[in-house]
BAFI-3210 file (N, C-alpha, C; in Angstrom, 3 decimals, decimal comma, padded with zeros to 6 digits):
// residues 314
n [1|2|3|4|5|6|7|8|9|10|11|12|13|14|15|16|17|18|19|20|21|22|23|24|25|26|27|28|29|30|31|32|33|34|35|36|37|38|39|40|41|42|43|44|45|46|47|48|49|50|51|52|53|54|55|56|57|58|59|60|61|62|63|64|65|66|67|68|69|70|71|72|73|74|75|76|77|78|79|80|81|82|83|84|85|86|87|88|89|90|91|92|93|94|95|96|97|98|99|100|101|102|103|104|105|106|107|108|109|110|111|112|113|114|115|116|117|118|119|120|121|122|123|124|125|126|127|128|129|130|131|132|133|134|135|136|137|138|139|140|141|142|143|144|145|146|147|148|149|150|151|152|153|154|155|156|157|158|159|160|161|162|163|164|165|166|167|168|169|170|171|172|173|174|175|176|177|178|179|180|181|182|183|184|185|186|187|188|189|190|191|192|193|194|195|196|197|198|199|200|201|202|203|204|205|206|207|208|209|210|211|212|213|214|215|216|217|218|219|220|221|222|223|224|225|226|227|228|229|230|231|232|233|234|235|236|237|238|239|240|241|242|243|244|245|246|247|248|249|250|251|252|253|254|255|256|257|258|259|260|261|262|263|264|265|266|267|268|269|270|271|272|273|274|275|276|277|278|279|280|281|282|283|284|285|286|287|288|289|290|291|292|293|294|295|296|297|298|299|300|301|302|303|304|305|306|307|308|309|310|311|312|313|314]
n.u [-158,496|-156,451|-157,314|-160,042|-162,907|-163,703|-166,823|-168,135|-171,283|-172,018|-174,188|-175,029|-175,816|-176,924|-175,277|-172,910|-172,752|-172,437|-174,740|-175,952|-174,553|-172,482|-172,276|-174,627|-176,632|-176,057|-176,954|-179,281|-180,039|-179,414|-181,151|-183,762|-182,845|-182,631|-184,572|-184,217|-182,794|-180,843|-179,392|-178,777|-176,753|-174,879|-173,959|-172,354|-170,630|-171,117|-172,228|-175,264|-176,358|-174,828|-175,329|-178,100|-177,813|-176,800|-178,918|-180,586|-179,826|-179,960|-182,346|-183,824|-181,949|-183,192|-186,124|-187,812|-188,899|-186,730|-186,704|-189,167|-189,760|-190,830|-191,339|-190,981|-192,465|-192,028|-189,769|-188,298|-188,632|-188,599|-187,360|-188,495|-188,195|-189,403|-192,299|-191,442|-188,763|-188,056|-188,044|-186,303|-184,102|-184,237|-183,679|-181,070|-179,886|-179,719|-178,895|-176,301|-174,798|-175,548|-173,825|-171,285|-171,166|-170,752|-168,439|-166,789|-166,983|-165,527|-162,708|-160,798|-159,836|-158,585|-156,018|-152,663|-150,992|-149,153|-146,601|-145,619|-143,439|-142,448|-144,185|-144,379|-145,478|-146,118|-146,262|-147,555|-146,782|-146,619|-147,934|-149,200|-151,576|-153,429|-155,795|-156,839|-155,789|-153,014|-151,101|-152,314|-151,773|-150,846|-152,580|-154,461|-156,835|-159,511|-157,080|-155,007|-152,356|-153,123|-151,845|-150,727|-153,041|-152,725|-150,165|-150,241|-152,243|-150,727|-148,511|-147,922|-146,920|-144,778|-142,160|-142,724|-142,770|-142,776|-142,482|-142,898|-141,879|-141,955|-142,194|-140,728|-141,856|-143,373|-141,580|-139,959|-141,827|-142,806|-140,126|-139,534|-141,143|-140,388|-140,671|-139,471|-138,298|-138,384|-137,040|-137,601|-136,761|-138,480|-141,590|-143,102|-145,412|-144,262|-141,603|-141,833|-142,860|-140,948|-138,436|-139,386|-139,385|-136,583|-135,239|-135,689|-134,725|-134,644|-136,910|-140,342|-144,131|-145,970|-147,614|-149,467|-150,429|-152,524|-151,468|-153,490|-155,958|-156,786|-158,467|-158,188|-158,158|-156,292|-156,652|-158,024|-155,771|-154,039|-155,590|-155,152|-152,854|-152,755|-154,802|-153,060|-151,350|-152,979|-153,590|-151,411|-150,664|-152,376|-153,180|-154,539|-157,062|-158,091|-161,897|-165,058|-168,199|-168,017|-166,475|-164,170|-160,647|-158,113|-155,906|-153,597|-152,287|-149,493|-148,441|-144,592|-144,260|-144,176|-142,544|-140,136|-141,227|-142,958|-140,955|-139,726|-141,033|-142,154|-142,488|-145,632|-146,652|-148,285|-149,438|-151,419|-150,701|-148,890|-150,824|-152,656|-150,680|-150,739|-152,161|-152,774|-153,240|-154,685|-157,243|-158,285|-160,732|-160,583|-162,470|-162,872|-163,200|-164,800|-166,758|-165,940|-163,212|-161,800|-162,172|-160,923|-159,367|-159,324|-160,413|-161,194|-163,806|-164,437|-163,241|-165,362|-166,656|-165,187|-164,417|-166,636|-166,482|-164,207|-165,150|-167,195|-166,203|-164,591|-166,251|-167,714|-165,602|-164,878]
n.v [001,036|-001,580|-004,580|-007,049|-008,263|-011,441|-013,334|-015,367|-016,458|-018,079|-020,190|-021,659|-024,180|-024,574|-026,292|-025,138|-026,383|-026,199|-025,741|-023,980|-022,185|-020,579|-022,624|-024,634|-022,282|-022,121|-024,622|-024,368|-021,952|-023,208|-025,283|-023,728|-022,346|-024,600|-026,457|-029,134|-030,761|-032,926|-032,081|-029,630|-030,302|-031,791|-029,559|-028,460|-030,066|-032,380|-035,119|-036,801|-037,935|-036,482|-033,744|-034,127|-034,782|-032,861|-030,657|-031,893|-031,920|-028,893|-028,463|-029,819|-028,456|-025,882|-026,466|-026,413|-027,444|-027,058|-027,712|-029,004|-032,308|-034,259|-037,250|-039,576|-039,304|-037,463|-035,722|-037,509|-036,901|-033,650|-030,938|-028,090|-025,073|-024,855|-022,898|-021,495|-021,972|-020,456|-018,164|-017,719|-018,199|-016,029|-014,179|-014,819|-014,093|-011,682|-010,997|-011,939|-010,009|-007,784|-008,170|-008,525|-006,268|-004,572|-005,443|-004,701|-001,907|-001,699|-002,484|-001,218|-001,587|-003,853|-002,787|-002,033|000,111|002,574|003,846|002,075|001,384|003,614|004,329|003,030|000,495|000,477|-002,035|-001,259|-002,676|-003,466|-002,987|-003,751|-005,043|-004,923|-004,463|-007,163|-009,016|-010,418|-011,177|-010,400|-010,227|-012,912|-014,765|-017,511|-017,841|-019,476|-021,498|-020,129|-017,860|-014,202|-012,071|-013,587|-013,768|-011,224|-010,805|-012,918|-011,366|-009,379|-010,537|-010,659|-007,931|-007,733|-006,807|-003,889|-003,658|-002,959|-004,301|-003,086|-003,631|-004,990|-007,444|-010,635|-012,649|-012,248|-010,502|-012,999|-014,516|-012,480|-012,615|-015,044|-015,367|-013,567|-010,901|-007,174|-006,042|-003,793|-003,813|-003,209|-001,595|000,103|001,268|003,355|004,905|006,775|005,541|003,187|003,974|005,547|003,901|002,125|004,180|004,706|002,501|003,150|004,623|006,930|009,757|009,160|007,891|006,708|004,642|003,949|001,141|-000,721|-003,402|-005,389|-005,174|-007,077|-008,028|-006,219|-005,992|-006,294|-005,322|-002,762|-001,485|-001,094|000,581|003,190|003,771|004,234|006,522|008,383|008,524|010,488|012,518|013,829|015,718|015,146|013,354|010,374|008,168|005,001|004,247|003,634|004,072|006,603|006,897|007,564|006,029|003,827|001,957|004,943|006,858|008,799|011,546|011,777|014,459|014,645|013,219|013,685|015,206|013,292|011,358|013,110|012,597|012,567|010,554|009,434|010,594|009,833|009,657|011,360|013,813|014,700|015,438|017,270|019,482|020,796|022,842|023,375|020,966|018,082|016,034|012,863|010,703|007,150|004,690|001,548|-001,591|-003,335|-003,041|-004,391|-004,361|-002,038|-002,653|-003,306|-004,680|-005,073|-006,103|-009,563|-009,885|-008,884|-010,789|-012,311|-011,297|-010,963|-013,617|-014,680|-013,258|-014,181|-016,528|-016,137|-014,912|-017,380|-019,110|-017,701|-017,431|-019,942]
n.w [166,482|167,569|167,745|167,200|169,271|170,186|170,986|172,996|174,073|176,496|178,189|181,517|183,713|187,064|188,153|187,054|184,794|181,067|178,633|176,422|173,826|171,142|169,321|169,756|169,036|166,290|165,177|165,496|163,838|161,846|161,354|161,239|158,638|156,904|157,634|158,601|161,205|160,434|158,093|159,149|160,800|159,134|157,496|159,407|159,868|161,641|163,238|163,272|165,382|167,596|167,366|168,077|170,534|171,666|171,448|172,707|175,398|175,527|175,667|177,761|180,117|179,928|179,641|177,831|174,442|171,916|169,356|166,992|165,539|162,359|160,976|158,032|155,275|151,888|151,803|153,774|156,285|158,403|160,479|162,760|164,118|167,355|168,357|170,981|170,849|168,446|169,499|171,972|170,153|168,865|170,952|172,565|170,001|169,888|172,292|172,321|170,385|171,959|173,697|172,412|171,740|173,345|174,735|172,621|172,695|175,128|174,928|175,463|178,281|177,916|177,424|177,754|179,773|178,043|179,286|181,887|182,872|184,334|186,400|189,905|191,801|195,597|198,293|201,117|204,111|206,763|208,761|212,260|212,897|215,381|216,014|214,831|216,038|215,809|213,203|210,171|207,419|207,387|208,096|207,251|204,308|203,068|202,417|201,409|202,561|203,690|202,604|200,081|198,555|197,086|196,081|193,941|192,311|191,509|190,013|187,265|186,977|188,487|188,640|188,293|191,478|194,555|198,087|201,105|204,099|208,020|208,589|208,826|208,180|206,045|204,233|203,573|202,018|199,922|198,418|197,991|195,754|194,045|194,346|195,180|198,128|200,463|203,244|206,567|209,905|211,682|213,072|211,744|209,905|207,832|207,693|206,506|204,071|203,001|203,075|200,975|198,867|198,810|197,380|194,684|191,884|190,398|190,309|190,265|189,194|191,910|193,057|195,850|198,078|200,581|201,942|202,824|201,020|199,865|197,177|195,413|191,907|188,950|186,662|187,776|189,156|187,028|185,644|187,279|186,115|183,508|183,449|184,545|182,156|181,355|182,702|184,005|186,487|188,283|191,833|191,966|193,373|193,601|193,283|194,134|192,872|192,905|195,467|197,121|197,889|198,835|196,809|195,919|193,726|193,760|191,486|190,039|190,528|193,117|194,596|196,128|198,410|199,416|200,254|202,392|204,748|208,057|211,374|211,960|209,390|205,937|202,670|202,793|204,095|202,394|200,736|202,273|202,866|200,376|198,915|196,083|195,006|192,829|193,718|192,089|191,185|190,002|188,868|189,999|189,094|190,734|193,916|196,139|195,672|197,418|199,753|203,194|205,840|208,786|211,352|212,831|212,223|209,765|208,026|207,037|205,077|202,940|202,390|201,591|199,590|198,181|197,314|195,915|193,481|192,523|191,943|189,660|187,896|187,009]
ca.u [-158,539|-155,818|-157,833|-161,583|-163,281|-165,080|-167,726|-169,232|-172,032|-172,233|-174,878|-174,416|-176,946|-176,964|-174,138|-172,063|-172,958|-172,154|-176,080|-175,913|-173,483|-172,900|-172,390|-176,138|-176,883|-175,898|-177,671|-180,761|-180,181|-179,287|-182,728|-184,598|-182,692|-182,910|-185,573|-184,129|-181,565|-179,611|-179,431|-177,738|-175,306|-173,976|-173,512|-171,583|-169,297|-171,122|-172,772|-176,402|-176,339|-174,089|-176,354|-179,300|-177,536|-176,353|-180,133|-181,712|-179,405|-180,265|-184,328|-183,481|-181,701|-184,381|-187,359|-188,731|-188,476|-186,237|-187,725|-190,011|-189,686|-191,664|-190,667|-191,272|-193,065|-191,371|-188,463|-187,671|-188,932|-188,164|-187,746|-188,720|-188,031|-190,892|-192,741|-190,343|-187,205|-187,745|-188,179|-185,205|-183,047|-183,789|-183,345|-180,296|-178,281|-179,878|-178,324|-174,947|-174,806|-175,288|-172,327|-170,169|-171,045|-170,165|-167,062|-165,745|-166,528|-164,577|-161,997|-159,486|-159,888|-157,502|-154,768|-151,586|-150,484|-147,911|-145,474|-145,600|-142,128|-142,509|-144,715|-143,740|-146,191|-145,189|-147,222|-147,410|-147,192|-145,816|-148,874|-149,232|-153,108|-153,709|-157,684|-157,216|-155,183|-152,223|-150,520|-153,506|-151,283|-150,008|-153,909|-155,084|-158,052|-159,175|-155,848|-154,002|-152,119|-153,809|-150,821|-150,512|-153,887|-152,282|-149,105|-150,747|-152,802|-149,554|-147,461|-147,659|-146,266|-144,076|-141,014|-142,788|-143,740|-141,932|-142,928|-142,107|-142,464|-141,086|-142,229|-139,843|-142,337|-144,269|-140,477|-139,690|-142,818|-142,270|-138,685|-139,837|-142,248|-139,510|-140,921|-138,264|-138,728|-138,004|-137,426|-136,984|-137,463|-139,099|-143,103|-143,751|-145,745|-142,910|-140,481|-142,432|-143,159|-139,520|-137,715|-139,816|-138,678|-135,102|-134,726|-136,060|-133,324|-135,289|-138,501|-141,543|-145,069|-145,818|-148,976|-148,959|-151,410|-152,426|-151,245|-154,559|-156,736|-156,535|-159,457|-157,954|-157,822|-154,863|-157,149|-157,991|-154,435|-153,308|-156,261|-154,813|-151,468|-153,273|-155,002|-152,185|-150,740|-153,775|-153,534|-149,917|-150,553|-153,453|-153,039|-155,506|-157,196|-159,014|-162,871|-165,954|-169,256|-167,372|-166,279|-162,401|-160,211|-156,749|-154,717|-153,590|-150,876|-148,873|-147,394|-143,619|-143,540|-144,568|-141,666|-139,433|-142,288|-143,002|-139,405|-139,238|-142,114|-141,798|-143,748|-146,692|-147,309|-148,547|-149,772|-152,343|-150,116|-148,460|-152,168|-153,522|-150,165|-150,684|-153,508|-153,025|-153,420|-155,979|-157,180|-158,893|-161,107|-160,698|-163,497|-162,963|-164,186|-166,078|-167,022|-165,114|-161,615|-161,563|-162,212|-159,619|-159,565|-159,424|-160,960|-161,522|-165,371|-164,446|-163,037|-166,281|-167,184|-163,909|-164,225|-167,796|-166,174|-163,063|-166,072|-167,922|-165,133|-163,885|-167,374|-167,927|-164,243|-165,092]
ca.v [-000,599|-003,389|-005,756|-006,790|-009,419|-012,677|-013,699|-016,928|-016,047|-019,696|-020,449|-022,684|-024,457|-024,406|-027,038|-024,794|-027,467|-025,590|-026,084|-023,788|-021,007|-020,063|-024,097|-024,991|-021,346|-022,382|-025,462|-023,995|-021,405|-024,348|-025,784|-022,842|-022,037|-025,767|-027,329|-030,229|-030,916|-033,596|-031,193|-028,357|-031,272|-031,923|-028,083|-027,877|-031,085|-032,990|-036,364|-036,349|-038,046|-035,929|-032,822|-034,374|-034,822|-031,179|-030,113|-032,501|-031,604|-027,730|-028,517|-030,177|-027,186|-024,674|-026,674|-026,450|-027,795|-026,001|-027,895|-030,135|-032,954|-034,776|-038,476|-039,879|-038,193|-037,346|-035,980|-038,272|-036,163|-032,668|-030,354|-026,980|-024,553|-024,355|-021,058|-021,000|-022,172|-019,125|-016,639|-018,125|-017,837|-014,523|-013,445|-015,158|-013,610|-010,217|-010,932|-012,061|-008,651|-006,601|-008,511|-008,572|-004,171|-004,113|-005,708|-003,943|-000,369|-001,449|-003,060|-000,085|-002,229|-004,654|-001,779|-001,929|001,415|003,002|004,117|001,426|001,659|005,307|003,708|002,034|000,072|000,129|-002,666|-001,546|-004,186|-003,235|-002,757|-004,241|-005,780|-004,767|-004,978|-008,374|-010,142|-011,858|-010,704|-010,720|-010,860|-014,329|-015,222|-018,096|-017,617|-020,733|-022,294|-019,225|-016,417|-013,626|-011,538|-014,240|-013,449|-010,042|-010,945|-013,846|-010,595|-008,235|-011,343|-010,290|-006,801|-007,593|-006,383|-002,858|-003,277|-003,020|-004,379|-002,634|-004,476|-005,089|-008,842|-011,652|-013,932|-011,329|-010,763|-014,382|-015,101|-011,950|-012,742|-016,153|-015,252|-012,760|-009,232|-006,656|-006,130|-003,069|-004,125|-001,828|-002,120|000,924|000,434|004,448|004,676|007,369|004,551|002,238|004,597|006,093|002,756|001,624|005,029|004,656|001,572|003,691|005,173|008,202|010,012|008,480|008,035|005,820|004,023|003,185|000,021|-001,700|-005,204|-005,723|-004,842|-008,472|-008,178|-005,523|-006,279|-005,794|-004,042|-001,682|-001,000|-000,322|001,626|004,129|004,046|004,240|007,497|008,928|009,170|011,413|013,808|013,850|016,362|014,695|012,317|009,330|007,352|004,196|004,696|002,725|004,798|007,642|007,025|007,727|004,985|003,401|002,581|005,938|007,231|009,925|011,693|012,032|015,747|014,626|011,887|014,125|015,321|011,597|011,262|013,938|012,499|011,899|009,713|008,683|010,925|009,320|010,328|012,658|014,794|015,542|016,424|018,516|020,195|021,445|023,304|023,017|019,660|017,681|014,502|012,369|009,392|006,215|003,809|000,112|-002,574|-004,005|-002,493|-005,041|-003,942|-001,085|-003,219|-003,827|-006,187|-004,475|-007,266|-010,720|-009,926|-008,405|-011,604|-013,112|-010,735|-011,202|-015,262|-014,505|-012,584|-015,006|-017,834|-015,922|-014,645|-018,300|-019,553|-017,167|-017,353|-021,341]
ca.w [167,278|167,358|167,244|167,817|169,947|169,600|172,233|172,917|175,240|177,259|179,094|182,165|184,668|188,636|188,439|186,271|183,431|180,008|178,115|175,185|173,176|169,849|168,504|169,447|168,580|164,744|164,878|165,390|162,840|160,439|161,556|160,874|157,270|156,294|158,012|159,315|161,897|160,145|157,104|159,822|161,236|157,864|156,977|160,287|160,055|162,489|163,229|163,552|166,851|168,272|167,373|168,846|171,994|171,849|171,325|173,987|176,551|175,935|176,063|179,788|180,777|179,300|180,184|176,980|173,240|170,895|167,378|166,540|164,286|161,597|160,469|157,138|154,023|150,644|152,065|154,996|157,638|158,774|161,826|162,485|165,262|168,002|169,135|172,038|170,186|167,996|170,406|172,164|169,846|168,537|172,261|172,415|169,152|170,684|173,868|171,637|169,617|172,927|174,730|171,453|171,026|175,002|175,033|171,867|173,509|176,658|174,463|176,345|179,469|177,557|176,874|179,066|180,265|177,742|180,227|182,898|183,615|184,788|187,670|190,844|192,982|196,840|198,726|202,719|204,584|208,088|210,072|213,531|213,197|216,529|215,947|214,329|217,233|214,995|211,795|209,379|206,302|207,351|208,406|206,055|203,906|202,003|201,922|201,269|203,267|202,885|201,392|198,765|197,168|196,723|195,226|193,141|191,421|191,306|189,729|186,242|187,015|189,999|188,413|189,001|192,475|196,298|199,505|202,306|205,609|208,809|209,147|208,298|207,194|204,570|203,380|202,925|201,001|198,698|197,940|197,336|194,526|193,059|194,601|195,460|199,082|201,542|204,875|207,581|211,615|212,528|212,606|211,611|208,358|207,340|207,436|205,412|202,905|202,639|202,735|199,263|197,890|198,112|196,403|193,301|191,378|189,855|190,830|189,536|189,899|192,873|193,895|197,288|198,419|201,640|202,023|203,025|200,283|199,071|196,723|194,213|190,188|188,128|185,990|188,421|189,293|185,581|185,213|187,379|185,646|182,414|183,950|184,900|181,569|180,739|183,989|184,872|187,738|189,718|192,482|191,824|194,037|193,344|194,048|193,677|192,734|193,241|197,027|197,047|198,818|198,572|196,250|195,406|192,722|193,373|190,182|190,075|191,623|195,177|195,090|197,191|199,701|200,257|200,905|203,649|205,816|209,264|212,311|211,349|208,216|204,876|201,452|203,214|204,517|201,217|199,952|202,505|202,625|198,822|198,343|194,509|194,472|192,212|193,772|190,962|191,402|189,109|188,945|190,375|188,730|191,913|195,119|196,821|195,342|198,234|200,908|203,519|206,615|210,048|212,347|212,169|211,475|208,086|206,783|206,561|203,826|202,299|202,245|200,942|197,851|197,376|197,101|194,602|192,294|192,096|191,261|188,521|187,107|186,387]
c.u [-157,609|-155,798|-159,091|-161,549|-164,318|-165,664|-168,649|-170,162|-172,617|-173,241|-174,901|-175,678|-176,492|-175,327|-173,044|-171,688|-173,078|-173,756|-176,231|-174,548|-173,748|-172,985|-173,927|-177,171|-176,935|-176,561|-178,780|-181,214|-180,097|-180,944|-183,953|-183,900|-182,929|-184,004|-185,430|-182,713|-180,491|-178,813|-178,042|-176,478|-174,515|-173,380|-172,317|-170,362|-169,796|-171,953|-174,180|-176,818|-175,537|-174,916|-177,631|-179,084|-177,325|-178,084|-181,057|-181,095|-179,662|-181,661|-184,201|-183,157|-183,014|-185,604|-188,159|-188,410|-187,983|-187,000|-188,403|-189,922|-191,058|-191,025|-191,652|-191,554|-191,722|-190,088|-187,725|-187,634|-188,347|-188,127|-187,689|-188,442|-189,455|-190,928|-191,757|-189,096|-186,985|-187,548|-186,714|-184,169|-182,869|-183,244|-181,821|-178,751|-178,520|-178,979|-176,796|-174,356|-174,466|-174,010|-171,007|-169,796|-170,396|-168,834|-166,019|-165,829|-165,673|-163,226|-160,421|-158,974|-158,181|-156,140|-153,715|-150,967|-149,186|-146,542|-145,406|-144,036|-141,630|-143,377|-144,537|-145,368|-145,985|-146,389|-147,004|-147,777|-146,114|-146,814|-149,055|-150,586|-153,146|-155,049|-157,910|-156,572|-154,185|-151,927|-151,042|-153,018|-151,076|-151,308|-154,062|-156,634|-158,535|-158,229|-154,814|-153,821|-152,971|-152,735|-150,584|-151,456|-153,269|-151,489|-149,609|-151,500|-151,570|-148,436|-146,753|-146,484|-145,162|-142,501|-141,110|-143,239|-142,631|-143,126|-142,099|-143,127|-141,714|-141,463|-141,315|-140,552|-142,697|-142,859|-140,170|-140,487|-142,721|-140,824|-138,653|-140,761|-141,099|-139,757|-139,613|-138,768|-137,852|-138,229|-136,741|-137,160|-137,975|-140,574|-143,795|-144,090|-144,564|-142,214|-140,733|-142,305|-141,316|-138,349|-137,677|-138,893|-137,065|-134,567|-135,249|-135,293|-133,865|-136,516|-139,224|-142,741|-145,003|-147,256|-148,471|-150,624|-151,556|-152,308|-152,638|-155,734|-156,317|-157,501|-159,715|-157,584|-156,868|-155,207|-157,277|-156,635|-153,784|-154,104|-155,777|-153,356|-151,694|-153,771|-154,075|-151,524|-151,745|-153,581|-152,514|-149,795|-151,351|-153,125|-154,417|-155,677|-158,504|-160,363|-163,836|-167,416|-168,884|-166,863|-164,737|-161,776|-158,966|-157,060|-154,442|-152,362|-150,729|-148,138|-145,711|-143,064|-143,595|-143,488|-140,603|-140,035|-142,586|-141,782|-138,940|-140,456|-141,668|-142,804|-144,671|-147,323|-147,561|-148,758|-150,452|-151,997|-149,607|-150,105|-152,357|-152,207|-149,754|-151,937|-154,084|-153,319|-154,509|-156,164|-158,828|-159,544|-161,032|-161,559|-162,839|-163,594|-165,318|-166,127|-165,878|-163,570|-161,288|-161,873|-160,992|-160,313|-158,675|-159,123|-160,961|-163,307|-165,409|-164,139|-164,128|-166,917|-166,162|-163,997|-165,325|-167,219|-164,962|-164,316|-166,398|-167,342|-164,645|-165,516|-167,925|-166,872|-164,712|-166,131]
c.v [-001,337|-004,268|-005,766|-008,330|-010,324|-013,172|-015,046|-016,531|-017,555|-019,457|-021,671|-022,780|-024,282|-025,214|-026,441|-025,654|-026,358|-026,032|-025,585|-022,489|-020,831|-021,513|-024,756|-023,701|-021,640|-023,456|-025,386|-022,926|-022,190|-024,987|-025,296|-022,381|-023,383|-026,919|-028,562|-030,409|-031,680|-032,936|-029,855|-029,029|-031,579|-030,898|-027,950|-029,151|-031,954|-034,127|-036,316|-036,488|-037,274|-034,288|-033,114|-034,391|-033,266|-030,228|-030,792|-031,857|-029,953|-027,650|-029,049|-029,090|-026,389|-024,994|-026,688|-027,066|-026,416|-026,410|-029,082|-030,577|-033,734|-035,896|-038,564|-038,914|-038,284|-037,025|-036,939|-037,653|-034,763|-032,259|-028,966|-026,443|-024,691|-023,141|-020,737|-021,277|-020,980|-018,178|-016,640|-017,989|-016,663|-013,995|-013,548|-014,477|-012,258|-009,898|-011,011|-010,816|-007,796|-006,852|-008,419|-006,749|-003,755|-004,158|-005,085|-002,501|-000,988|-002,400|-002,494|-000,828|-003,292|-004,220|-001,521|-000,643|001,512|002,962|003,453|001,257|002,739|005,320|002,507|001,884|-000,238|-000,458|-002,275|-002,461|-004,609|-002,825|-003,826|-005,396|-005,782|-004,962|-006,041|-009,104|-011,261|-010,849|-011,261|-010,868|-012,414|-015,399|-016,180|-018,017|-018,661|-020,946|-021,365|-018,189|-015,351|-012,220|-012,658|-013,898|-012,086|-010,023|-011,918|-012,565|-009,855|-009,103|-010,878|-008,457|-006,568|-007,254|-004,409|-002,479|-003,560|-003,167|-004,206|-003,174|-004,701|-006,520|-009,404|-012,528|-013,223|-011,110|-011,974|-014,653|-013,920|-012,280|-014,140|-016,296|-014,103|-011,399|-008,410|-005,966|-004,876|-002,993|-003,615|-002,230|-001,046|000,603|001,887|003,937|005,221|006,404|003,834|002,983|005,032|004,936|002,162|002,400|005,073|003,732|002,132|004,605|006,669|008,485|009,594|008,252|006,678|005,475|003,372|002,499|-000,767|-002,815|-006,007|-005,789|-005,841|-008,902|-007,175|-006,077|-005,475|-004,932|-002,671|-000,593|-000,277|000,822|003,137|004,647|004,389|005,872|008,518|009,674|010,325|012,764|013,246|014,534|015,888|013,458|011,816|008,809|006,335|004,190|003,632|003,385|006,345|008,101|006,684|006,976|005,050|002,237|004,111|006,072|008,589|010,440|012,169|013,602|015,402|013,723|012,396|014,340|014,144|011,280|011,562|013,140|011,770|011,070|009,281|009,433|009,853|010,045|011,388|013,609|015,769|016,183|017,378|019,741|021,238|021,368|023,288|021,774|019,269|016,241|014,097|010,932|008,394|005,016|002,472|-000,521|-003,118|-003,210|-003,092|-004,728|-003,039|-001,360|-003,523|-004,579|-005,579|-005,300|-008,296|-010,872|-009,595|-009,646|-012,513|-012,943|-010,869|-012,493|-014,970|-014,148|-013,619|-016,201|-017,538|-015,607|-016,147|-019,427|-018,777|-017,635|-019,117|-021,540]
c.w [166,872|166,934|167,641|168,553|169,514|170,540|172,047|174,136|175,678|178,162|179,941|183,395|186,036|188,635|187,686|184,902|182,228|179,461|176,515|174,970|171,937|168,744|168,483|168,629|166,680|164,460|164,661|164,356|161,366|160,109|160,564|159,228|156,614|156,410|158,114|159,833|161,276|159,424|157,774|160,429|160,110|157,517|157,952|160,598|161,175|162,592|163,916|165,424|167,866|168,154|167,936|170,381|172,590|171,906|172,629|175,249|176,958|176,546|177,583|180,347|180,649|179,764|179,214|175,909|172,208|169,665|167,670|165,559|163,697|161,167|159,217|155,877|152,797|150,904|153,074|156,076|157,310|160,076|161,568|164,212|166,456|168,269|170,010|171,682|169,477|168,762|170,970|171,464|169,124|169,720|172,208|171,249|169,619|171,782|173,372|171,303|170,938|173,982|173,712|171,677|172,928|175,086|173,552|172,120|174,820|175,977|175,079|177,355|179,141|177,517|177,849|178,637|179,261|178,490|181,501|183,636|184,353|186,210|188,839|191,930|194,451|197,564|200,069|203,288|205,887|209,382|211,301|213,630|214,293|216,994|215,599|215,281|216,535|213,974|210,872|208,068|206,159|207,962|207,099|205,701|202,863|201,619|201,571|202,156|202,368|202,228|199,999|197,996|196,616|195,807|194,004|192,069|191,102|190,440|188,159|185,903|188,621|189,810|188,526|190,523|194,051|197,247|200,305|203,496|206,640|209,475|208,501|207,620|205,832|203,731|202,719|201,986|199,913|198,314|197,585|196,133|193,889|193,216|195,039|196,724|200,014|202,791|205,894|208,923|212,131|211,981|212,249|210,088|207,715|206,702|206,456|204,478|202,170|202,509|201,244|198,379|197,935|197,524|194,935|193,056|191,096|190,240|189,834|190,219|190,857|193,421|195,052|197,768|199,738|200,960|202,205|202,295|199,442|197,618|195,058|192,722|189,750|187,308|186,430|188,924|188,181|185,313|185,791|186,573|184,115|182,411|184,047|183,840|180,948|181,805|184,886|186,153|188,841|190,450|192,100|193,009|193,465|193,852|193,486|193,941|193,341|194,652|196,651|198,374|198,169|197,491|195,939|194,788|192,861|192,191|190,689|191,186|193,030|195,391|196,088|198,488|200,407|200,817|202,093|204,660|206,760|210,404|211,278|210,109|207,339|204,072|201,870|203,533|203,374|200,535|200,610|202,767|201,530|198,409|197,023|193,925|193,627|192,454|192,985|191,284|190,125|189,562|189,330|189,695|189,550|193,062|196,045|197,244|196,802|199,234|201,819|204,846|208,164|211,435|211,628|211,951|210,310|207,570|206,618|205,288|202,648|201,838|201,483|199,402|197,339|196,724|195,649|193,528|191,416|191,312|189,721|187,767|186,622|185,284]
res [x|x|x|x|x|x|x|x|x|x|x|x|x|x|x|x|x|x|x|x|x|x|x|x|x|x|x|x|x|x|x|x|x|x|x|x|x|x|x|x|x|x|x|x|x|x|x|x|x|x|x|x|x|x|x|x|x|x|x|x|x|x|x|x|x|x|x|x|x|x|x|x|x|x|x|x|x|x|x|x|x|x|x|x|x|x|x|x|x|x|x|x|x|x|x|x|x|x|x|x|x|x|x|x|x|x|x|x|x|x|x|x|x|x|x|x|x|x|x|x|x|x|x|x|x|x|x|x|x|x|x|x|x|x|x|x|x|x|x|x|x|x|x|x|x|x|x|x|x|x|x|x|x|x|x|x|x|x|x|x|x|x|x|x|x|x|x|x|x|x|x|x|x|x|x|x|x|x|x|x|x|x|x|x|x|x|x|x|x|x|x|x|x|x|x|x|x|x|x|x|x|x|x|x|x|x|x|x|x|x|x|x|x|x|x|x|x|x|x|x|x|x|x|x|x|x|x|x|x|x|x|x|x|x|x|x|x|x|x|x|x|x|x|x|x|x|x|x|x|x|x|x|x|x|x|x|x|x|x|x|x|x|x|x|x|x|x|x|x|x|x|x|x|x|x|x|x|x|x|x|x|x|x|x|x|x|x|x|x|x|x|x|x|x|x|x|x|x|x|x|x|x|x|x|x|x|x|x|x|x|x|x|x|x]
***
């Protein structure tokens, strides 16, 4: 392991206002150790008034007292954790330890593939959107065009990407964001694939993705590339709970076959024509990553997930 992870398990109320985390937990630990909120504040280099406000805010959000205090006496007053405060601190400490352990066990999710230069991501953006009634990739969802959601996700790896499209507007959007674009006039699926492959100098692994899968994550796309490092011969499909879908990674050995597709043939034709091919699943982080948008009715589910992801990331 090249690095370790530090976790601050922050709790927030329904208004997304933070009220508890490592800071308040350190205060409660100090009270438990020294029997005084003022002593705990001094140990952490904080003023008593600030620590008092922090504890009161936490108590208001939780709905119970975390500490009980007494004034006067020989030592000028004292503070102890309430019964619920003691239980809550113990639960929070266990919760934080479990979060840290889970994070450390999944640090590989932060690892960038060793040979990303050997993989190209091809965004198939030439669909006619017949069932959608209009170019769905240009349809606005929550203030952004559909294609822009995907390009925002791909921005960190845009030098490894090619957008294949017949649409002038999609080409303009892609080029304005620094993406390489394979512009073609034929509407057949094979032309969409081959026009992108022509721009690649040497055979390499290729990931084909649908431009309307706008909720796919960078992690899941890179997971395909990382798995390819271990399974050089396998065709890899993004999946959730074992259900294989798109995007799909084809090893370099299929580059020539993909370049010779005709008509409406796509990558599935290559798989069907090779009885020895291994098609394996790579699990996505979330189920909605493999969703695509065929009709306007599909938009409702996508809009709900966009709102959910935005809220959770705040």
